[in-house]
Structures are given as structure tokens and as C-alpha cells.
N, C-alpha and C positions, 0 to 999 in steps of 0.2 A: 241816804243815811240808813244803815242797817240797825236793827234792834240790838241793844246791849244785852249781854247775858243776864239772866235773872239771878238775884242773890239766893243763896241756899235758904231753904225753909227750916225754921227751928223745929227739930223733931219732937220737942216737948209740947208743941201746940196741938190742941185737939181740934181738928177741922170738921168733925162729923156734923156739927150743927150748921156749918157754913157752906160746905161743898156738897152739891147734889148732882147726881147723874140724871140727865133728862128722862131716861127710860124708867127711872125709879120714882119719878114725880107723879102723884095721882092726877088723873085727868077727869074733868077739867081742873084747872088750878084752884086749890083750896087754900086761901090765905090764912084762915084760922089754924089749919094744921101746920102750915109752913112757918108762921110767925107767932102763933098763939094768940092772935087777936084779929079783928077786922079793922084795918086802918087804911088810909089813903096809900095807894101803891103806884110806884114808878118803876119802869123797866129800862135797863140799859142794854143795848145790843152791841156785843163786842166790847167786853170790859177791859181788855188789855191787862195792864198792871194794877188796875183797881183804884186809881187815884180819884176819879169822879165818884165811884160808888162809896168809897170810904168817907170822902169829904161831905157828900150829900147826906149820908146816914148820920154822920156826927153833927151836921148842922141842922137837921130836922128830925129829932127823935120821935115826933108825933106821927111821922110817915114811915112807910116801909119801902125798901129798895131791893130790886131783884135784878142781878146782872146775868147775862148769858154769854158764854165764851166757848168757842168751838175747839180751841186748843187746850188739852188737859193740863199741861204744865202751867199755862197762864191762869186757868181757872183755879188751880191749887194755890198759885201765888196770891191771887186775889183773896181766896178763902183765908190764907195765912195773914194777910194784911187786916182783914176784918176781925179775925180771931185775936190777933195781938192787941187790937184796940177795944175788944169786947163790944163790938157793934152788933147788938142783938137784933137790930131792925134792918139788917142787910144779909143777903144770901147770894151765892153765885151758882149758876147751873152750868154744868159741862154738857154742851150739846149744840145742835144746829138751830139757829134762830128762826130760820124759815119754817121748820117743822114745829117749833115751839109756838109761834104766833098763830099758825094754822090750826093746831090741834089742842092746845092747852088754854088759850085765853078766852074766857067767856065774853059775850057781847057786853059793851058798856061797863067795863070793870076796871080800867086802868086810867090813872090821872094824867100820866105823861109817858112818852117813849123817847128815849135819847139814843141817837145814832151819831157817834163822833168818829170821824176819820176812818170810815169803812174801807176795806181793801178795794182799790179802784179797778183791779183786773184790767190792766192797760191794753192788752192785745184785743183786737176787735172780736176775734172768735171766742174770747173768754168773758166778754162783757155781760153775757147772759147769766154769769155767776154772781153778779153784783147783788148785794142784799136788798138794795132799794130798787125793786122791780114792781111791776103792776100787781102781782099776786100778793107780795108782802105788804105793800101799801094798802091794799084792800082790807087785809086782816088787821092792820094797825088801825085803820079808820073804824072798822067794826068794833074793835076792842076798846077804843078810847071812850071815856065818859063824855057826855055832852059838855062842851067847854074844855075838853082835854087837849093836850098839846103834843105835837111831834117836834122835837129839836133835831136839826140836821146840820152838822159841820163837816167840812172837808177842806183839804188843801189843793184839790184838783178842780180847777174852774170848769172843765168840760163835764165832769161828773155832777157838779153843782147845777149847771145850766140844764143838763139832761134831766135831772131829778125834778127841777122846778117845772119843766115842760110836762113831765110825766104826771106830776101831782095836779097841775092845772087841767090836764086833759082827761084824767081818769079818777078824780076824787072830788068830794065836796069840801075838802079842807080849805080853810081860809088862810091865805098868805101868798107869798112869804112876808112875814112880819120882820122888820129889821131887828137885828140883835147887836147891841152896842158892845164893843170890845172893852172889857173891864181891865183897869191897870192891875198888875200883880204886885202885891206888897212884899212877897218873899219868894224864894226859889220854887216852892211847891204850891204856890198860890195860882194854879192854873186848873182848868177843868179836867184836862187829861195830860199825860206825859207827852203825847204827840203835839198838843197845842204848845206846850212849853218849848219843845224843840223847834217848832216852826217860828215862834215869836222871837226866840233868842237868836235865830239866824235871819231875822228880818224877812221872813217869807210870809206870803198872804194866807189868811184863813177865811174861807167863805162860810158865812153863818146864816141860818134862816130858822124861823119858827112858824109852824102851821097850827091853826086851832080848828077843832071840830065844832061846828055850829052848836050853840047852846040849845 
């Protein structure tokens, strides 16, 4: 199932507050500069069309949400979604998540990291490109607050099992905790567009949560 074309972005929308290039982001990450306050912060790796980021920000205005998306056209689409809803507690970064978690995230600073349906890089010679690798997970664990959470969902069982083994062998994260599949009340009541596509086609989704020791 290929991706559908993105809808055109309203040229009247001001994306300057919402769309940030990674190389323009101060290092280390300064939440006060980014959001104008020091609030609980969650990170989404690979924001796609921004359904999770927008829903999470709208549902929890006391927290801040930061997405990172490597494809510029998708990052701009997410920024437009946030801008059209005036969600001032969410931003999207255009850049490489591997570089971001390594060089921008301070120790013990993030409440949660969300990784939903990352590219599985099917070919054996390409699997080293998967975002969930030992180096990335090490920096996620470092950046999470004590008691913080890593959320990981995929539709690829092999990727799921490989990641569970990697986390068990190379981190102190506790899990996998089971994640219950919640019923959807309406067409957009899914965590991501990809989850919606999987469930509407009766395809399995593998979900897990890992917690950093408190």
C-alpha cells in the first residue's frame, strides 16, 4: 500500500512557528526558547502526516510535543496541520532523528519517545538503516526522564521481535509492557494514519511500551 499524495498546503498559513530545520535548532535543545515555557516534553520520531502529533497536542495542552521528520514535504505538511489548528504546544523538526537524539537531547529531559511504524528497510543489507538500532536506543534511554516511556509500534513482526531482543540485550528499559488496542470512535480516531490503514484492512499491529527505571 503506497502513500497517498499530500493535500496542498494553504499558502496563507504561517508555518514559521511550527516548522524548524534541525541545523537551525540551538544545541542542546532549549525548551524555553522553543515553546516559551518549561513543560513536560514528548518526542515523536517520524511524524508522517502529523495525526499523532496534532491529536496529542490538542488532548494535553499542559505538555509540549516535538516531532522529527526526515522528509521536508511531510514536515511542512505536519507544520500546516499544527498551524491550522493553532496548536502552540507542538512543533515539527525537519531532519535526521538519529542525529537529533545524539546531539540535541540533554540527559533525563524527555517524558516519552514515540516511534510508530518506522521504515522496516526490508532488504538485509539495508537493515542497518533502521532507526531502532543500538546507538539510537542508547540515546533514547539516556534522554528519558526516570520513569519515562518509549512507545514502539510496527506492522512488521520481524522488526518487532528484533527490537525487543535488542532492547532486552542492550538497555535497562523495563518491558515490553502490553499495549491494549483501543477501539476507534471515528475515522480519524487512530494514533497514526498508518495504524488506521492497517486496522481498516484487518492487518496486525505489534505494540509495546518500555519504561525507564524510576
